[in-house]
C-alpha positions, 0 to 999 in steps of 0.5 A: 500500500502506497502511503501519503502524508503531509508534513513540515520541518520546523514549520517549513513546507519544503520537506524536499529541501531538508530531507532525502529519501530512498527505498532503503534510508531517509536522511533528515535534519537534526532539528526535525520534530520527533513526531514528524520523524515517526510519521516519515518512518511509518510512511516510507517504511525506511530507517531515518538518519538524523544528520547535517551536510556541511553542518547545514540542515539543507540535506535534500538540496546538498546531496543526492542518492538512491537505495545503494549509493549517496553523493555528498560534497567533498567538504563534508565534515569528518563527523558527518561522514563517519555517521553516514558510514556507520548508519549506512554500511551497505551504501557506497558514498562518493565525496564529489568535488565542486560547489554544487547543490547536488539535490537541486541538479540531479533527479534519480531512482535506482535505474535512471538518472537525469542530470542538469545541463549546468554541471561541468563535464567532469562532475557529470561523468564522475556522477554517472560513473559512480552511480552506474545508471542510465543517464540523461542530461536535459533542461526543462524550458531552459531551466537546468534545476532538474532535481528541483523540477522532477521527483522520481521513484521506482514506480513513477515520476512527477514533474513541475508545470514548466515542462512542455509536451515534447519534454514530457514525452522525452522524460516518459520515454527515457524513464520508462515510467508513467508520470504526471505534471503537477505542483506541490505546496499550493502551486509551487512548480519546483516540486523536488523542493516540496516533497520526499518519496520512495516506492512505499509512500510520500511526504509532501509539504503541509500546505499542499492542496488535496487536488495536488496531493491526489495527482502527486499520489497517482504519479509517484505510486505508478498507478 
């Protein structure tokens, strides 16, 4: 059963900025409320790890990952890396050079990866080689923030309303998944900032409307 909740992180509806979810783990900020952590655990059915990235709570914006691998900034604090290695012994971690908000630039699941056109060639190749996924570089109506504009699960995808018909068809063909166009947090097109999801469920920002939530549910559950 695919579960759906709305949530906040200390009053913010930008759940995807603060958290990173996959089918095997979910990284959450240290300052998240215990009640919200429990709700996320039960909805996504994965282990949650409280942490920071570069001593920041903006985990979802600063790193990207899937069920088996995680890419983080090379400047990651030693204590942060030690915590991740301890809590995620079966997850391979790449420290990636370059001052990039990886979560805003890369969308991925366990088989596909969509990369921003603004990533330098070397960084792009490092990411592709590390994750070993079928990868595609693209933008949406000239906007390169693919991690913010697209949310992928292993069952489906949701993309913000900036996309045109040709780009949507391209995205659907590449991923091999059914998807939908939509918004989150009452009209926000940058849906990657607003929600987290995996194959078991999703947590969207608490100001997301019922209509939006229905579309998000349908898109990411693969129904």
